[in-house]
Structure formats: structure tokens, C-alpha cells
C-alpha positions in Angstrom: 17.3 -8.4 4.1 17.6 -4.9 2.3 19.3 -2.3 3.4 17.5 0.3 5.0 16.2 4.2 4.1 14.3 6.8 5.6 11.7 8.5 4.1 11.4 11.3 6.6 10.4 9.4 9.9 9.1 6.0 8.3 11.6 3.5 7.4 11.6 1.4 4.6 13.8 -1.8 3.8 15.9 -2.9 6.3 13.3 -5.6 8.8 11.2 -2.1 9.2 7.3 -3.2 9.1 6.2 -3.0 5.7 4.4 0.9 5.0 1.5 2.0 2.6 1.2 4.2 0.0 -1.0 6.1 -2.5 -1.3 9.1 -4.5 -3.3 12.2 -5.0 -5.1 11.6 -7.9 -6.2 16.0 -7.9 -5.0 17.8 -10.4 -1.7 19.5 -9.4 -2.7 22.9 -9.9 -6.0 22.1 -7.1 -4.0 22.9 -3.6 -6.4 22.9 -2.2 -8.1 20.3 -2.9 -4.8 17.8 -2.9 -4.5 19.6 0.8 -8.1 18.1 1.1 -6.9 14.5 -0.4 -3.8 14.2 1.5 -5.7 15.0 5.2 -7.9 12.4 3.9 -5.2 9.6 3.0 -3.6 10.4 5.7 -7.6 9.5 8.5 -7.5 6.7 6.6 -3.9 5.5 7.8 -1.6 5.7 4.2 1.8 5.9 5.3 3.4 7.3 2.8 2.3 9.8 0.2 3.0 10.6 -3.3 2.3 13.8 -5.1 2.8 14.6 -9.2 5.3 17.0 -9.4 4.6 18.3 -13.8 5.7 21.8 -13.1 7.2 24.2 -11.2 3.8 25.7 -9.8 3.3 22.2 -8.9 6.0 22.2 -6.4 3.7 25.1 -4.2 2.2 21.8 -2.9 5.1 21.1 -1.0 4.9 23.6 1.5 1.1 23.5 1.6 0.6 19.6 2.4 3.1 19.4 4.5 1.2 22.0 6.6 -1.6 19.8 6.7 -0.1 16.3 7.2 2.7 14.9 8.9 3.1 11.6 6.8 6.2 12.0 4.6 5.6 13.4 0.9 6.9 12.1 -2.5 7.4 14.1 -5.8 6.6 12.0 -8.3 9.2 13.4 -11.4 9.5 13.2 -14.5 12.7 14.4 -17.1 13.0 17.7 -15.6 16.4 17.5 -13.1 15.4 20.8 -12.0 11.7 19.8 -9.9 13.7 17.5 -8.4 16.2 20.2 -7.3 13.4 22.5 -6.1 10.9 19.7 -4.7 13.9 18.7 -2.5 14.6 22.6 -1.6 11.2 23.1 -0.7 11.0 20.4 2.3 10.1 16.6 0.4 11.2 13.2 1.9 11.6 11.4 -1.3 11.9 12.0 -5.0 10.9 9.7 -7.6 12.7 9.5 -10.2 14.6 7.9 -13.1 17.8 9.1 -13.6 19.0 7.7 -16.6 15.6 10.0 -18.4 17.3 13.4 -17.1 20.6 14.6 -19.1 23.9 13.7 -19.1 25.7 13.4 -15.4 26.3 16.3 -14.0 22.4 16.2 -14.0 22.3 13.6 -12.2 24.7 14.6 -9.5 23.0 17.5 -8.7 20.7 15.5 -7.7 22.1 13.4 -6.1 23.9 16.0 -3.8 20.9 17.8 -3.2 19.4 14.3 -1.7 22.6 13.3 0.0 22.6 16.9 1.4 18.9 16.6 3.0 19.3 12.7 3.3 16.5 12.6 0.7 15.7 9.1 -0.8 15.3 8.3 -4.4 12.8 5.6 -5.5 13.4 4.5 -8.9 10.7 3.6 -11.1 10.6 1.1 -14.0 7.4 0.1 -15.8 6.5 -2.0 -19.1 6.3 1.2 -20.4 8.6 3.2 -19.7 11.7 0.9 -20.4 14.6 1.8 -23.0 14.9 0.9 -26.1 18.4 -0.8 -25.6 16.5 -2.9 -23.0 13.5 -4.4 -25.0 16.1 -4.9 -28.2 17.9 -7.2 -25.6 15.4 -8.9 -24.2 12.9 -8.9 -27.1 9.7 -7.0 -24.8 9.1 -5.6 -21.5 10.5 -9.1 -19.6 10.9 -9.3 -15.8 14.5 -9.3 -16.6 14.1 -6.8 -19.1 12.8 -4.8 -15.8 15.1 -5.5 -13.3 18.0 -4.4 -16.0 16.6 -1.4 -16.6 15.8 -0.5 -12.4 19.7 -1.2 -12.0 20.6 0.4 -14.9 19.4 3.7 -13.6 20.7 2.9 -9.9 24.1 2.8 -11.6 24.0 6.0 -12.3 23.4 7.7 -8.9 26.2 5.0 -7.4 29.0 6.4 -9.9 27.9 9.6 -7.3 28.1 7.4 -4.2 24.5 7.6 -4.0 22.9 4.4 -2.8 19.8 5.8 -0.3 17.7 3.6 -3.3 14.5 1.8 -3.5 13.4 0.6 -6.7 10.2 -0.5 -8.0 9.8 -3.1 -11.2 6.3 -3.0 -11.9 3.7 -4.5 -14.5 0.0 -5.0 -14.6 0.7 -8.7 -16.0 0.7 -10.7 -12.9 3.4 -13.1 -13.7 5.8 -10.3 -15.3 5.8 -8.7 -12.2 5.9 -11.6 -9.5 9.2 -12.9 -11.6 10.5 -9.4 -11.7 10.5 -9.0 -8.2 11.8 -11.7 -7.3 14.5 -11.3 -9.5 15.9 -7.6 -8.1 15.4 -9.5 -4.2 18.2 -12.3 -6.1 20.4 -9.2 -7.6 20.6 -6.5 -5.3 19.5 -5.8 -2.0 17.8 -2.0 -2.3 14.3 -2.1 -0.5 11.4 -2.6 -3.1 8.4 -0.6 -3.7 6.0 -3.7 -4.6 2.8 -3.3 -6.7 0.8 -4.2 -9.9 0.6 -1.2 -12.1 -2.4 -0.1 -14.1 -4.2 -3.1 -12.0 -7.8 -2.0 -13.3 -10.7 -0.8 -11.3 -12.0 -1.5 -7.3 -12.9 -5.2 -8.5 -10.0 -6.6 -10.8 -7.6 -4.3 -9.4 -7.9 -5.4 -6.0 -7.7 -9.1 -7.1 -4.1 -8.6 -9.0 -3.3 -6.7 -6.4 -3.6 -9.1 -3.5 -2.5 -12.0 -5.6 0.8 -10.0 -7.1 1.1 -8.1 -3.4 0.6 -11.0 -1.6 2.5 -13.5 -2.9 6.1 -11.4 -2.7 4.9 -10.6 0.8 4.6 -14.1 1.7 8.1 -14.6 0.4 9.6 -12.2 1.9 9.7 -9.7 -0.7 8.6 -6.1 -0.3 9.6 -3.5 2.0 6.2 -0.8 0.6 3.4 -1.8 -1.3 0.8 0.5 -3.4 -2.1 -0.4 -4.7 -2.9 0.7 -7.8 -6.8 1.0 -8.4 -8.7 3.3 -10.7 -11.1 4.1 -7.6 -10.5 7.0 -4.9 -7.0 6.1 -3.5 -8.4 6.3 0.0 -9.3 2.3 -1.0 -5.5 2.2 -2.3 -4.9 2.4 1.8 -7.9 0.5 2.5 -6.8 -2.1 0.5 -3.3 -2.4 1.1 -3.9 -2.6 4.7 -6.1 -5.2 4.5 -3.3 -7.2 2.5 -1.1 -6.8 5.3 -3.3 -7.6 8.5 -4.2 -10.8 5.5 -0.5 -11.7 5.3 0.3 -11.2 9.4 2.0 -8.4 8.6 -0.4 -5.6 10.2 -1.7 -5.6 13.6 -6.0 -5.0 14.0 -9.5 -6.1 13.7 -9.8 -9.7 11.2 -12.8 -10.7 10.5 -14.2 -14.0 9.6 -17.7 -14.6 8.4 -19.1 -17.3 6.2 -20.4 -17.4 2.9 -24.3 -18.1 4.4 -26.1 -20.8 3.4 -29.8 -22.4 3.1 -29.9 -22.5 7.1 -29.5 -18.7 7.2 -32.0 -16.9 8.9 -31.1 -13.7 8.5 -29.9 -11.2 6.8 -26.0 -12.2 7.3 -24.6 -10.3 4.4 -25.8 -7.0 5.6 -24.8 -7.8 9.0 -21.0 -8.4 8.3 -20.9 -5.4 6.0 -21.7 -3.2 9.1 -19.3 -5.1 11.2 -16.5 -4.5 9.2 -17.3 -0.9 8.8 -17.2 -0.9 13.1 -13.9 -2.6 12.8 -12.1 0.2 10.8 -12.4 2.4 13.8 -11.3 -0.2 16.5 -7.6 -1.1 16.7 -7.1 -4.5 19.5 -5.3 -7.1 17.4 -8.8 -9.3 17.4 -10.5 -11.8 15.3 -14.2 -11.3 15.0 -16.3 -14.0 13.8 -20.2 -13.3 12.1 -21.8 -16.8 11.4 -25.1 -17.5 9.6 -26.3 -19.9 11.9 -26.1 -21.5 15.4 -26.0 -25.0 14.3 -22.3 -24.4 13.5 -21.6 -20.9 13.5 -19.8 -21.2 17.2 -18.1 -24.4 16.0 -16.6 -23.2 13.4 -15.8 -19.9 14.7 -14.4 -21.1 18.0 -10.7 -19.6 17.1 -12.7 -15.8 16.9 -12.0 -14.0 20.1 -15.2 -12.5 19.7 -18.3 -13.6 17.2 -22.2 -14.0 16.4 -24.1 -16.3 15.0 -27.7 -15.5 13.5 -31.0 -17.6 14.2 -34.1 -16.7 13.4 -35.0 -13.7 14.6 -32.0 -14.0 17.4 -28.9 -14.4 17.7 -25.6 -15.7 19.5 -23.2 -14.2 21.1 -19.8 -16.0 21.6 -16.5 -15.7 22.9 -13.7 -18.7 21.7 -16.8 -21.3 20.7 -18.4 -20.6 24.0 -21.9 -18.9 23.8 -22.4 -15.9 26.0 -25.9 -15.5 25.5 -28.9 -14.5 22.8 -29.4 -11.2 21.5 -32.4 -10.7 19.4 -31.5 -10.0 16.0 -32.3 -6.4 16.0 -29.3 -5.8 19.0 -26.7 -8.1 17.4 -23.9 -5.5 16.7 -24.9 -3.2 19.2 -24.0 -5.7 21.5 -21.3 -7.4 20.0 -19.1 -3.5 19.4 -20.0 -3.7 23.0 -18.3 -6.6 23.5 -15.2 -6.1 21.8 -15.2 -3.1 23.7 -14.4 -4.9 27.1 -11.8 -7.3 25.3 
């Protein structure tokens, strides 16, 4: 089990529930739009929000967003250690910075001291494109071993000043490299791990790669907080992250099963399933809901579901654990299903 750190009120590691992160995509100088996006992320279920702090002007984002959202904020900082100090003073909950990139030991010590005083953890984030030249030369390229070596090197710079409230990430867009790196890291240290596939792509391939990489590691018990990186609205990242956790049985809430349709289908199953899925986003019960295409096999195939519907010609069946409750006209199937869910 990994050690535990606190990002604001959220526990990371040490057996705590796996948390879902995302990052603001609005330009850092647009304060109002950044706040609006942070609010949208919180409403979508995001549990940790990261924001880029490229300059001093961007530090103003921290109090502005904190006034409107309650989830912890992470300042994403590159190279300029003074931005880490100013973000800490502004009330940030966590900092993402690589200490090997911020200058000499005096700079590292200042950041470590500022974060220690305020109980701010630091995430060290390395990826295939950020590896040090000496590490690339040693391993012959951005291998999994190189990623882990880089992360532990940066961690050692903070450990010199007795700072160990660390979270590590070793991201790659190559799934084999990413998975192997996190497995190696879990063997070599007990720091909490922030898991994700970097530059995963657009919503289609990005979701597939993230589900494989993140889901595979979670299946092995590796990963304390996750981010699905998509070239898309960050709200979709949050939804995908939560869906991955639900699929892995690591998060409560409704689960939906639906059949792929066949020649026996006589209703618009694809449209119906999509509407049911959307409705379930507002349900917080730990239930399994089935949407099946035909009355012949549907109730039996989905008998493990708490509640379900199976389509027929112009009508459908409403069933619970495989037992038929009643017939319902096709146009009323969704409404009747939601009424039964409310009764559960």
C-alpha cells in the first residue's frame, strides 16, 4: 500500500478511494472563463482540478476559483520556483513541479519549506518528452526504466530536505511504456501514483487508450488518483474517469448493461440506450440497469440486473432480476423505467 498525502480535503494513497482529476483548458489570463470551467468540472464530479500557472498574472486564478469551488486545486508549474512560492501563499492545495528543473538546492529548499509549512503535497510529473539528457543517454531513450529513474531522481532532490509528501506520475502516450513504468514505480517506492496516459488523443482513441492503460493498472491495484487526458472538453475527461472507476468496481453509482442489437430488434435500441445512459448520470444509487433489444432473450440474459427493459414491436417489457413486471408501450419505456428506479 502507498503512503497517504492530503490535497486539501482529498486523501491520495494509503487505501483512500481513487480520485478523479482534470485540468482547466481555458487560457490562464481569462479569469472568468476559468472560474466557469472549474465550476462545470466540480458539477461533473471532478475531485481535484489542476490549472496552469505560467506567470505571476495566473496566480490570480487561485483565489478567484477557490471562491466558487470547493474541490482542491493544483498549480501546474514549470521551471520558475517563485511561482510555486506565490501559489503556496495564495492558498493552492497541491503543486505539480519537477525540482530538478527549478535551479539549485536553495530554490528546491524554499519550495519544500513553503509546502511543508502549509501541508501542500507536490506531484512530480515526468513523461516521455521531459526526460533529462543524462537519463536518456543511460537508457537509450524514453523507456519505462528511464521514466521511473527520472521521477525518483526528482523525488530525491526533495527528500534531501526531508520533504516526502509526494505524488509521482510517469506518463507516456505509449501504452506498453506507461503500464510498465507504473508497475516498476510501484515496486521501487511507496509514493502515491497519479496514473494517466499522456497525449492520449481525441475522445475516441483517447478514451480507448486511457481505459486500457488506467484500467489495466487499477486492476493490478496500482493507482491512487487518475486523469483521463483528452483533446476534448475536460468535463468529458471527468465523466470518462468516473466511468472507468465504475467499470472497475471502484466507484458506486448506476451501471448500465445493454445488448448490441440483432435482427430480432424491433425498437430504436441505440437511441433508447443513449437516453437511459444520460438519465442515469443524475442517479446516485448502486444499481445495475439493463436495456435489452428483444423480449425473447432480454430478461433472461439480464437477470442479474436490478431493473431493466426489453424491447418488442411497439412495446417492451419492464423486468426486475429477470422477472417480468409488466408490458409498457414503447414511447413510455424510458419514463416507466425511471419511475421504477426511483422506487428502488
